[in-house]
C-alpha positions as CSV (number, residue, x, y, z in Angstrom):
1,X,-13.6,-37.2,27.0
2,X,-16.7,-39.0,26.0
3,X,-20.4,-38.8,24.9
4,X,-22.3,-42.0,25.0
5,X,-20.1,-44.0,22.8
6,X,-18.0,-41.2,21.6
7,X,-14.4,-41.1,22.8
8,X,-12.6,-37.8,21.9
9,X,-8.6,-37.7,22.2
10,X,-5.9,-35.8,21.5
11,X,-3.8,-36.4,18.3
12,X,-0.3,-37.8,19.6
13,X,1.1,-40.6,17.2
14,X,1.7,-40.3,13.5
15,X,-1.1,-42.6,13.0
16,X,-3.5,-40.2,14.8
17,X,-2.2,-37.2,12.6
18,X,-2.7,-39.3,9.6
19,X,-6.5,-40.1,10.6
20,X,-6.7,-36.2,11.1
21,X,-5.7,-35.4,7.8
22,X,-7.8,-38.4,6.1
23,X,-11.1,-38.0,7.5
24,X,-12.5,-35.0,5.2
25,X,-11.5,-37.2,2.4
26,X,-13.9,-39.9,3.6
27,X,-16.6,-37.7,4.7
28,X,-16.9,-35.4,1.6
29,X,-15.9,-37.9,-1.4
30,X,-18.2,-37.1,-4.0
31,X,-19.0,-33.9,-2.8
32,X,-19.1,-31.3,-5.7
33,X,-17.3,-28.3,-3.8
34,X,-14.6,-30.4,-2.5
35,X,-11.0,-31.3,-3.4
36,X,-8.7,-32.9,-1.1
37,X,-5.8,-31.1,0.0
38,X,-2.5,-32.6,-0.7
39,X,-1.3,-34.9,2.1
40,X,2.3,-33.5,1.9
41,X,0.8,-30.0,2.4
42,X,-1.2,-30.7,5.3
43,X,1.5,-32.7,7.0
44,X,3.8,-29.8,6.8
45,X,0.8,-27.4,7.7
46,X,0.1,-29.3,10.9
47,X,3.8,-29.8,11.6
48,X,5.1,-27.3,14.4
49,X,9.1,-28.3,12.9
50,X,7.9,-26.9,9.5
51,X,5.3,-24.3,9.9
52,X,6.4,-21.3,11.7
53,X,2.9,-20.4,12.7
54,X,3.4,-22.7,15.8
55,X,5.9,-20.3,16.8
56,X,3.1,-18.1,18.3
57,X,0.0,-20.1,17.9
58,X,-0.4,-23.1,20.5
59,X,-2.4,-25.8,18.9
60,X,-4.2,-29.3,20.1
61,X,-5.7,-31.5,17.5
62,X,-8.4,-33.8,18.6
63,X,-10.0,-36.8,17.3
64,X,-13.4,-38.2,17.7
65,X,-13.8,-42.4,17.8
66,X,-16.9,-44.2,18.2
67,X,-16.0,-48.1,18.7
68,X,-12.4,-47.0,17.5
69,X,-13.5,-45.6,14.1
70,X,-12.7,-42.2,13.4
71,X,-15.7,-40.2,13.0
72,X,-14.7,-36.4,13.9
73,X,-11.8,-34.0,14.4
74,X,-11.4,-30.4,15.4
75,X,-8.5,-28.2,16.6
76,X,-8.1,-25.8,19.6
77,X,-5.9,-22.9,19.2
78,X,-4.3,-19.8,21.2
79,X,-2.7,-17.3,19.1
80,X,-0.4,-15.2,21.2
81,X,0.1,-12.4,18.4
82,X,-3.8,-12.0,18.4
83,X,-3.8,-12.1,22.3
84,X,-1.1,-9.5,22.6
85,X,-3.0,-7.0,20.2
86,X,-6.6,-7.7,21.4
87,X,-6.2,-8.7,25.0
88,X,-9.9,-10.2,24.8
89,X,-9.1,-13.7,26.4
90,X,-10.3,-15.4,22.9
91,X,-9.0,-18.8,21.9
92,X,-10.0,-20.2,18.7
93,X,-11.3,-23.4,17.0
94,X,-10.5,-25.1,13.3
95,X,-10.2,-27.9,11.3
96,X,-13.8,-29.2,12.1
97,X,-15.1,-31.9,10.0
98,X,-17.8,-34.9,11.3
99,X,-20.0,-37.4,10.4
100,X,-23.8,-35.8,10.7
101,X,-24.5,-36.7,14.2
102,X,-25.2,-34.0,16.9
103,X,-23.4,-36.0,19.5
104,X,-20.1,-36.1,17.6
105,X,-20.2,-32.2,17.3
106,X,-21.3,-31.9,20.9
107,X,-18.1,-33.8,22.0
108,X,-15.6,-32.2,19.9
109,X,-16.7,-28.9,20.9
110,X,-16.3,-30.1,24.4
111,X,-12.8,-31.1,24.2
112,X,-11.7,-28.0,22.6
113,X,-13.6,-25.6,24.8
114,X,-12.3,-27.5,28.0
115,X,-8.6,-27.3,26.5
116,X,-9.1,-23.4,26.2
117,X,-10.7,-23.1,29.4
118,X,-7.8,-24.8,30.9
119,X,-5.8,-22.0,29.1
120,X,-7.6,-19.3,30.7
121,X,-9.8,-18.4,28.0
122,X,-13.4,-16.7,28.3
123,X,-14.5,-16.9,24.6
124,X,-14.0,-19.2,21.4
125,X,-14.3,-18.1,18.0
126,X,-14.0,-19.8,14.8
127,X,-13.4,-21.7,12.5
128,X,-9.7,-20.6,11.7
129,X,-7.5,-23.3,10.3
130,X,-5.2,-22.5,11.8
131,X,-5.1,-18.8,11.8
132,X,-7.1,-15.6,10.5
133,X,-4.5,-15.5,7.7
134,X,-4.9,-19.1,6.6
135,X,-8.1,-21.0,5.7
136,X,-11.1,-19.2,7.5
137,X,-14.9,-19.6,8.2
138,X,-17.4,-22.0,7.8
139,X,-18.9,-22.6,4.5
140,X,-22.8,-21.9,4.6
141,X,-24.0,-21.1,1.1
142,X,-22.6,-21.7,-2.0
143,X,-21.8,-25.6,-1.4
144,X,-21.7,-26.6,-5.0
145,X,-19.2,-23.8,-6.1
146,X,-15.7,-25.0,-7.6
147,X,-13.2,-26.1,-5.2
148,X,-10.7,-23.2,-4.6
149,X,-7.0,-22.9,-3.2
150,X,-7.0,-22.1,0.6
151,X,-10.9,-21.9,0.7
152,X,-12.5,-24.4,3.3
153,X,-15.2,-26.5,2.2
154,X,-18.2,-27.6,4.5
155,X,-21.1,-29.9,3.8
156,X,-24.6,-28.1,4.4
157,X,-25.3,-30.0,7.8
158,X,-22.4,-28.3,9.2
159,X,-23.8,-25.0,10.1
160,X,-26.5,-26.0,11.9
161,X,-24.8,-28.5,13.9
162,X,-22.2,-25.8,15.1
163,X,-25.0,-23.5,16.0
164,X,-26.7,-26.3,18.2
165,X,-23.5,-26.3,20.1
166,X,-24.4,-23.1,21.1
167,X,-22.2,-21.0,18.6
168,X,-23.7,-17.5,17.4
169,X,-22.6,-15.8,14.1
170,X,-20.1,-13.0,14.5
171,X,-19.3,-12.3,10.8
172,X,-20.0,-13.5,7.4
173,X,-17.4,-13.7,4.7
174,X,-18.3,-12.9,0.8
175,X,-16.3,-14.7,-2.5
176,X,-17.0,-13.3,-5.6
177,X,-16.7,-15.2,-9.1
178,X,-15.2,-12.8,-11.6
179,X,-15.3,-13.6,-15.3
180,X,-11.7,-12.8,-16.3
181,X,-12.7,-13.4,-20.2
182,X,-15.6,-11.0,-20.2
183,X,-15.4,-8.6,-17.4
184,X,-15.8,-5.0,-18.6
185,X,-13.1,-2.4,-18.2
186,X,-13.3,-0.6,-14.9
187,X,-13.4,3.5,-14.4
188,X,-10.3,3.4,-12.5
189,X,-8.3,5.8,-14.5
190,X,-11.0,8.3,-15.0
191,X,-11.3,8.2,-11.3
192,X,-7.6,8.8,-10.8
193,X,-7.8,11.5,-13.4
194,X,-10.8,13.3,-11.6
195,X,-8.5,13.1,-8.6
196,X,-5.7,14.9,-10.3
197,X,-3.3,12.0,-10.1
198,X,-3.3,10.6,-13.6
199,X,0.4,11.3,-14.2
200,X,1.6,10.6,-11.0
201,X,0.3,6.8,-11.0
202,X,1.6,3.9,-12.8
203,X,1.0,-0.1,-12.9
204,X,3.8,-2.6,-12.8
205,X,3.8,-6.5,-12.5
206,X,6.0,-8.5,-10.1
207,X,9.9,-8.4,-10.9
208,X,10.5,-12.1,-10.1
209,X,14.3,-11.1,-10.2
210,X,13.5,-9.2,-6.9
211,X,11.2,-12.0,-5.4
212,X,11.9,-11.3,-1.7
213,X,11.5,-7.6,-2.0
214,X,8.3,-7.7,-3.8
215,X,6.8,-10.1,-1.3
216,X,8.1,-7.6,1.6
217,X,6.5,-4.8,-0.6
218,X,3.1,-7.1,-0.7
219,X,3.2,-7.6,3.1
220,X,3.9,-4.0,4.0
221,X,0.9,-2.9,2.0
222,X,-1.3,-5.4,3.3
223,X,-0.3,-4.9,6.7
224,X,-0.9,-1.4,6.6
225,X,-4.4,-1.6,4.6
226,X,-6.0,-4.5,6.6
227,X,-4.7,-3.1,10.0
228,X,-7.9,-2.0,11.0
229,X,-9.9,-5.0,9.6
230,X,-12.1,-7.0,12.1
231,X,-9.9,-9.6,13.6
232,X,-6.7,-8.7,12.0
233,X,-3.4,-10.4,13.2
234,X,-0.4,-9.3,11.1
235,X,2.0,-11.8,9.1
236,X,5.4,-12.4,11.1
237,X,8.6,-12.7,8.9
238,X,8.9,-16.4,9.0
239,X,5.4,-16.9,8.2
240,X,6.1,-14.7,5.0
241,X,8.9,-16.5,4.2
242,X,7.4,-19.8,4.4
243,X,4.4,-18.8,2.4
244,X,6.3,-17.2,-0.2
245,X,8.3,-20.6,-0.7
246,X,5.0,-22.9,-0.6
247,X,3.1,-20.8,-3.0
248,X,5.9,-20.4,-5.6
249,X,4.5,-23.2,-7.7
250,X,1.3,-21.3,-8.3
251,X,2.7,-17.7,-8.4
252,X,2.4,-15.8,-12.0
253,X,4.3,-12.8,-12.0
254,X,1.7,-11.0,-14.4
255,X,-0.9,-12.0,-12.0
256,X,1.0,-10.1,-9.0
257,X,0.1,-6.2,-9.9
258,X,1.5,-3.1,-8.1
259,X,-0.1,0.5,-8.5
260,X,2.4,3.4,-7.7
261,X,1.9,6.7,-6.8
262,X,5.3,8.8,-7.4
263,X,7.3,5.6,-7.5
264,X,5.9,4.1,-4.3
265,X,3.8,1.2,-4.4
266,X,0.5,1.9,-2.5
267,X,-1.8,-0.8,-4.0
268,X,-1.6,-4.1,-5.1
269,X,-3.6,-7.2,-6.3
270,X,-2.2,-11.0,-6.4
271,X,-3.9,-13.7,-8.0
272,X,-2.8,-17.5,-7.5
273,X,-3.2,-20.4,-9.9
274,X,-5.9,-22.5,-8.4
275,X,-4.0,-25.8,-7.8
276,X,-7.3,-27.4,-6.7
277,X,-8.3,-27.5,-10.6
278,X,-5.2,-29.5,-11.3
279,X,-5.5,-32.3,-8.3
280,X,-9.1,-32.8,-8.0
281,X,-8.6,-36.6,-8.8
282,X,-5.6,-37.0,-6.7
283,X,-6.8,-37.7,-3.5
284,X,-4.3,-36.0,-1.7
285,X,-1.9,-38.5,-3.0
286,X,1.3,-36.8,-4.8
287,X,3.4,-39.8,-6.1
288,X,5.6,-39.5,-9.0
289,X,2.8,-40.0,-11.7
290,X,0.5,-37.2,-10.2
291,X,3.8,-35.0,-9.6
292,X,4.0,-35.1,-13.6
293,X,0.6,-34.5,-14.1
294,X,0.5,-31.6,-12.0
295,X,3.6,-29.9,-13.6
296,X,2.2,-30.6,-16.9
297,X,-1.3,-29.0,-16.0
298,X,0.4,-26.1,-14.3
299,X,3.1,-25.4,-16.9
300,X,2.1,-26.7,-20.2
301,X,-1.9,-27.0,-20.4
302,X,-2.5,-24.3,-17.9
303,X,-5.4,-24.0,-15.3
304,X,-8.1,-21.6,-16.1
305,X,-8.9,-20.6,-12.5
306,X,-7.4,-18.3,-10.2
307,X,-7.9,-17.0,-6.6
308,X,-7.3,-13.4,-5.3
309,X,-6.6,-14.0,-1.7
310,X,-4.7,-10.9,-1.2
311,X,-5.5,-7.1,-2.3
312,X,-4.9,-3.9,-0.4
313,X,-4.7,0.1,-0.6
314,X,-2.7,2.0,1.9
315,X,-4.9,3.6,4.3
316,X,-4.0,7.2,3.4
317,X,-5.6,6.5,0.1
318,X,-8.2,4.1,0.9
319,X,-10.5,6.6,2.6
320,X,-10.3,9.1,-0.2
321,X,-13.7,9.2,-2.0
322,X,-12.1,8.8,-5.5
323,X,-8.4,7.4,-5.1
324,X,-9.1,4.4,-2.8
325,X,-11.6,2.8,-5.6
326,X,-9.4,4.4,-8.3
327,X,-6.4,2.6,-7.5
328,X,-8.1,-0.8,-6.8
329,X,-9.5,-0.7,-10.0
330,X,-6.6,0.1,-12.0
331,X,-5.1,-3.1,-10.1
332,X,-8.1,-5.2,-10.9
333,X,-8.1,-3.8,-14.7
334,X,-4.2,-4.8,-15.5
335,X,-5.1,-8.1,-13.4
336,X,-7.9,-8.8,-16.0
337,X,-6.1,-8.1,-18.9
338,X,-3.1,-10.1,-18.4
339,X,-5.3,-13.1,-17.1
340,X,-7.3,-12.7,-20.2
341,X,-3.9,-12.8,-22.3
342,X,-2.8,-15.9,-20.2
343,X,-5.9,-17.9,-20.9
344,X,-7.2,-17.5,-17.5
345,X,-11.1,-17.8,-17.4
346,X,-12.2,-17.2,-13.9
347,X,-10.9,-15.7,-10.8
348,X,-12.3,-15.6,-7.3
349,X,-12.2,-12.7,-5.4
350,X,-12.1,-13.1,-1.5
351,X,-12.8,-13.5,1.1
352,X,-14.4,-10.0,2.0
353,X,-16.4,-9.1,5.3
354,X,-20.0,-8.6,4.8
355,X,-20.0,-5.2,6.4
356,X,-16.8,-3.9,4.4
357,X,-19.0,-1.9,2.1
358,X,-16.4,-0.1,-0.1
359,X,-14.6,-3.2,-0.8
360,X,-18.0,-5.0,-1.5
361,X,-19.0,-2.1,-3.7
362,X,-15.9,-1.9,-5.8
363,X,-15.6,-5.6,-6.7
364,X,-19.6,-5.6,-7.5
365,X,-18.9,-2.7,-9.8
366,X,-16.2,-4.5,-11.6
367,X,-18.6,-7.5,-12.3
368,X,-17.7,-9.6,-9.4
369,X,-20.8,-12.0,-8.6
370,X,-21.2,-13.1,-5.0
371,X,-21.5,-16.9,-5.1
372,X,-20.1,-18.1,-1.7
373,X,-20.6,-17.4,2.0
374,X,-18.4,-18.6,5.0
375,X,-19.3,-17.9,8.6
376,X,-17.1,-17.0,11.7
377,X,-18.8,-18.1,15.0
378,X,-18.2,-17.2,18.5
379,X,-19.3,-18.7,22.0
380,X,-18.7,-17.4,25.6
381,X,-16.8,-20.0,27.7
382,X,-18.8,-19.7,30.6
């Protein structure tokens, strides 16, 4: 597919995939808010043989070239789990990156939309790279914020270029900066006491000797807590197992907190070490020297920033006027106390849907400061 001198073609060869992975490094080099993914991580994420996501997501990667030079990329996706759940003939785009040229964006979207139309889709949403449970949204505010694990970076020109291709906002996603060292204690315990629950509630951290069981508990609460959230797609067991293995190096037991009522885990919060802080000068390469640096920074020197990608309270408690906030705040308090003791300086809490008033209010109440916004777009495929 061509637009003027731009040719868009599917990723077919290993060289194509390498170009697909490498493009953002060239486009965003020197941008304050950007740190390249590790090459080995991207190769696994984009591999149907290694990433279990491909068992239910059909993906087509595209590259845009101008006179043989790679100038843009995009992915088009069909998630069968999503389509079974919602039956709304919606496909997705993701992995969008391009030079600041409207004709490049137009050509990329034409290719992705054409592929989705050929699959019978009537609407496209995104960006999801490669699913709603991975990297979500296009950065539209907070471009100079610190790079964060599993949080996409986009330059300021990307949003206007996407909108010029006929895309409109569905939702904004908020991320919050949380000062681990100086945030105040919450009123979580007081709320639970007022609810008459004080003697029935306890807080604990993850037991790594029972790692698989702890992961299942997290996912079980998450799938219940978020099941009525916009765009929710449950994790599959294969994805859970894959993620648990992949995130092993950045999991700290003291930063995985469960709140139990009558010995049943009903709320949790997980903070992951922000690996981007440790790899910012690697430019994606993980050779022997960089591997030694990474291990030194993770295990000896320590990484100050963390990200909270997962937090949840079971639905039967979440909508209670006191217990929903109380359980969440108790989890945050223990996370803050443990993080402070471990020398953590900050945590990113997010993403949170803009219209999730309850969770946004809790995070603001405990000291979170909104510092980053990502946007999800949609377009009808007529």
